[in-house]
C-alpha positions in Angstrom: 82.6 159.4 78.2 86.3 158.3 78.0 86.2 157.6 81.7 83.2 155.3 81.3 84.9 153.4 78.4 88.0 152.9 80.5 85.9 151.6 83.4 84.1 149.2 81.1 87.4 147.9 79.7 88.7 147.4 83.2 85.4 145.6 84.2 85.8 143.5 81.1 89.3 142.5 82.1 88.1 141.6 85.6 85.2 139.5 84.2 87.6 137.7 81.9 90.0 137.1 84.8 87.1 135.7 87.0 86.0 133.4 84.2 89.5 132.2 83.5 90.1 131.8 87.2 87.0 129.7 87.5 88.0 127.5 84.5 91.5 127.0 85.9 90.0 126.1 89.3 87.7 123.6 87.7 90.6 122.1 85.8 92.6 121.8 89.0 89.7 119.9 90.7 89.4 117.6 87.7 93.2 116.9 87.8 93.4 116.7 91.6 95.9 114.1 92.8 94.3 110.9 94.0 94.5 110.3 97.8 95.2 106.9 99.4 93.7 106.9 102.9 95.3 104.8 105.6 94.6 104.7 109.4 95.0 102.4 112.4 97.8 101.1 114.5 100.5 103.4 115.9 102.8 100.4 116.0 102.6 99.8 112.2 102.6 103.6 111.5 106.4 104.0 111.2 106.6 101.3 108.5 103.6 102.6 106.5 104.7 106.2 106.9 108.2 105.4 105.6 106.6 103.6 102.6 104.2 106.5 102.0 107.0 109.0 101.9 109.2 107.1 99.5 106.1 106.3 97.3 105.1 109.9 97.0 108.7 110.9 96.0 108.8 108.1 93.4 105.4 109.2 92.0 106.6 112.9 91.9 103.4 114.1 93.6 101.0 112.2 91.3 99.4 110.6 94.3 99.0 111.6 98.0 99.0 109.2 100.9 97.6 110.1 104.3 98.4 107.9 107.3 96.5 108.4 110.5 96.9 106.9 114.1 93.6 106.0 115.6 94.8 102.6 117.0 94.1 99.2 115.4 90.5 99.2 116.7 89.8 102.7 115.5 91.4 101.9 112.1 89.2 98.9 111.7 86.1 100.9 112.5 86.9 103.3 109.6 88.0 100.5 107.3 84.8 98.5 107.8 82.8 101.6 107.0 84.7 102.0 103.8 86.2 105.3 104.9 89.8 104.3 104.3 91.6 102.1 101.7 94.1 100.4 104.0 94.1 99.6 107.7 97.3 99.3 109.7 96.8 96.6 112.4 99.1 95.4 115.2 96.8 92.3 115.6 94.6 90.3 113.3 91.0 91.4 112.6 88.6 90.2 115.3 85.2 88.5 114.8 83.1 91.6 115.5 85.2 93.6 113.0 84.8 90.9 110.4 81.1 91.1 110.9 81.1 94.9 110.6 83.0 94.6 107.3 80.7 91.9 106.0 77.6 94.0 106.9 79.0 97.0 104.9 80.2 94.8 102.0 83.9 95.5 102.6 86.1 92.6 101.5 89.9 92.6 102.2 93.2 90.9 101.8 95.3 90.4 105.0 99.0 91.0 104.7 101.6 90.5 107.4 104.3 93.0 106.9 106.7 92.5 109.8 107.3 91.1 113.3 107.3 93.3 116.4 108.8 92.6 119.8 106.4 94.2 122.2 108.8 95.9 124.7 108.5 96.6 128.4 110.4 99.6 129.4 111.4 101.5 132.6 113.2 104.8 133.2 117.1 104.5 133.0 117.3 105.7 136.6 115.5 102.6 137.7 118.3 100.5 139.2 116.2 97.9 140.9 114.4 95.9 138.2 117.0 93.9 136.2 114.3 91.7 134.5 110.6 91.0 134.9 108.5 87.8 134.7 105.2 87.4 133.0 103.7 86.6 136.4 105.0 90.0 137.8 103.6 91.8 134.7 100.2 90.1 135.3 100.3 91.2 139.0 100.9 94.8 137.8 98.4 95.0 135.0 95.5 92.7 135.9 92.1 94.4 136.7 92.3 93.4 140.4 95.5 95.6 140.7 93.5 98.7 140.1 93.8 101.0 143.1 95.4 98.2 145.1 98.9 97.6 143.6 100.4 101.0 143.7 104.0 100.5 144.8 107.0 98.6 143.5 107.5 96.5 146.6 104.0 95.1 146.2 105.2 93.5 143.0 108.4 92.1 144.4 109.5 92.6 148.1 113.1 93.1 147.0 112.0 96.3 145.1 111.7 99.7 146.9 108.7 101.1 148.7 108.2 103.7 145.9 105.1 104.5 143.8 104.7 102.7 140.5 103.6 105.0 137.6 102.2 103.1 134.6 102.0 104.1 130.9 100.4 102.0 128.2 98.2 102.0 125.0 94.6 102.9 125.1 91.7 100.4 124.6 91.5 101.1 120.8 95.1 99.8 120.5 96.0 96.4 119.1 99.1 96.5 121.3 96.7 96.8 124.3 94.7 93.8 123.0 97.8 91.6 122.5 99.6 92.5 125.7 96.5 91.9 127.9 95.9 88.5 126.1 99.5 87.5 126.5 100.1 88.7 130.0 96.7 88.7 131.8 95.2 85.9 129.8 92.3 87.8 128.3 92.2 90.5 125.7 91.2 93.9 127.0 91.4 92.7 130.6 93.4 95.4 132.4 93.5 97.8 135.2 92.3 101.3 134.1 94.2 103.5 136.5 97.2 104.2 134.2 98.2 106.9 131.7 96.8 105.6 128.4 97.4 107.0 124.8 97.1 105.7 121.3 100.2 107.8 120.5 103.3 105.8 121.6 105.4 109.0 121.7 103.2 110.2 124.6 104.1 106.9 126.4 107.8 107.3 125.7 107.8 110.8 127.2 105.9 109.6 130.2 108.3 106.8 131.1 111.4 109.0 130.2 110.3 111.7 132.6 109.6 109.6 135.8 112.1 107.4 137.6 109.2 105.2 138.9 107.6 104.6 135.6 106.9 101.4 133.7 105.3 101.1 130.3 105.0 99.0 127.1 104.7 99.6 123.4 106.2 98.4 120.0 110.0 97.8 119.7 110.5 100.7 117.2 109.5 103.3 119.7 111.9 101.9 122.3 114.7 101.6 119.7 114.3 105.2 118.7 114.5 106.3 122.3 117.2 104.1 123.8 118.9 107.0 125.6 115.6 107.8 127.4 114.4 104.3 128.2 115.7 100.9 129.3 114.1 97.7 127.9 113.5 94.9 130.5 114.4 91.3 129.7 111.1 89.3 130.0 110.9 85.9 131.5 108.1 83.9 129.8 109.1 80.7 131.6 112.4 79.9 130.0 114.6 82.6 131.4 114.8 86.4 130.9 115.1 87.3 127.2 115.8 90.8 125.8 113.9 91.7 122.6 116.2 91.6 119.5 116.2 90.5 115.9 117.7 87.1 117.0 115.3 86.5 119.8 112.3 87.3 117.7 113.4 85.2 114.7 114.3 82.1 116.9 111.0 82.5 118.9 112.7 82.7 122.3 111.3 86.2 123.1 107.9 84.9 124.1 105.1 85.6 124.5 105.6 89.2 123.4 106.7 88.7 119.8 103.9 89.2 117.3 103.2 89.7 113.6 101.8 93.1 112.4 99.7 93.7 109.4 98.1 95.9 106.8 94.6 95.1 105.4 93.7 96.1 101.8 90.1 96.9 100.8 89.8 94.8 97.6 87.5 97.4 96.0 90.0 100.1 96.7 92.8 98.0 95.2 91.0 98.4 91.8 92.2 102.0 91.8 95.6 102.1 90.0 97.2 104.3 92.7 96.2 101.9 95.6 97.4 98.9 93.6 100.7 100.6 92.8 101.1 101.6 96.5 100.6 98.1 97.7 103.1 96.7 95.1 105.6 99.4 96.2 105.0 98.5 99.8 105.8 94.8 99.3 108.8 95.5 97.1 110.4 98.0 99.6 109.1 96.5 102.9 112.3 94.4 103.8 114.5 97.5 103.7 112.1 100.0 105.2 111.0 97.6 108.0 114.7 97.4 109.0 115.1 101.1 108.6 112.4 101.8 111.2 113.7 99.1 113.5 111.2 96.4 113.2 111.9 92.8 112.0 111.3 92.0 108.4 109.7 88.7 107.2 111.5 86.4 104.7 111.3 87.8 101.2 108.9 85.1 100.1 106.3 86.5 102.5 106.0 89.8 100.6 105.8 87.9 97.2 103.0 85.8 98.7 101.2 88.9 99.8 101.0 90.2 96.3 100.0 86.8 94.9 97.1 86.9 97.4 96.1 90.3 96.2 96.3 89.3 92.5 94.3 86.1 93.1 91.9 88.0 95.4 92.4 85.6 98.3 90.1 87.4 100.7 89.6 87.2 104.4 91.9 86.3 107.4 93.7 83.1 108.5 93.0 83.8 112.1 89.2 83.2 112.2 88.6 86.4 114.2 90.4 85.1 117.3 93.4 86.7 119.1 96.5 84.5 119.1 99.7 84.7 121.3 103.2 83.4 120.5 102.8 82.7 116.8 106.3 82.1 115.4 107.4 83.4 112.0 107.6 80.0 110.3 104.1 79.1 111.7 102.7 82.3 110.3 104.1 81.7 106.9 102.8 78.2 106.6 99.4 79.5 107.6 99.6 82.3 105.0 100.4 79.8 102.3 97.2 78.0 102.9 94.9 81.1 103.1 
């Protein structure tokens, strides 16, 4: 009899523990931290990731921020389905993406956050290419080059009879869109026989490990890996120019300078944590953009971004069309008239 009572007592404790556990579990679900979902461009990723890290520290774990890398195109697909709150984009939203957002009832505020110098790189052991022209880049990357142009001396007879190994962003990348528009003359018009990845770190490693390699990606990835890579001065018609803060600001590094963006779902911005994150982003962008080796916009641009959010100035100033060679001052004038 005593044994039975002891067993019942133990069972009772177990039942209480289970009930309490269930209640505590339910409470933790109710008080689960809100999640801010971001995806898109690998070029914009270093900026947004830096902002996310600092924001989460400032909030002391009261909000979680996830930042994915599916490329600008991949990010807009998720954004226009309403799957994420913010899209990172290394080019403006295109007409087909605008239509997809409209069909799903997703409205947005467009915010430029920095300038990037799209950087053409070779392996440091490459001692024959001192600079490269846009015409030579077109010769390398245009669709007709596929399977035909496979050696360095086919680009320039002064270069060696060695195989050329190419590395570049995949078709979902805004960098791919911009580069092909600027170099080949039509967005997404490119040879397909190269090593493609949405992850720029894969491209860095590819060029760093092959003497005959050439690739392109955002400036921050080059800057982070200067010991492994060599940036080529690019001649857009006015002499060979190396990418730098000065050449981006004065517009001489053309046509490969470009603004990069985040897009905010206006409905998501009604959530306090998303609103606070965007405000934190704009307040801290000048310092963090520099920290991750991109080129910050003038301070007024970040203030204007928040004004657009507060006034719900929706849409894009680019009308769904890709643009090449937009200088900083031109972008800011256009933003002011959104």
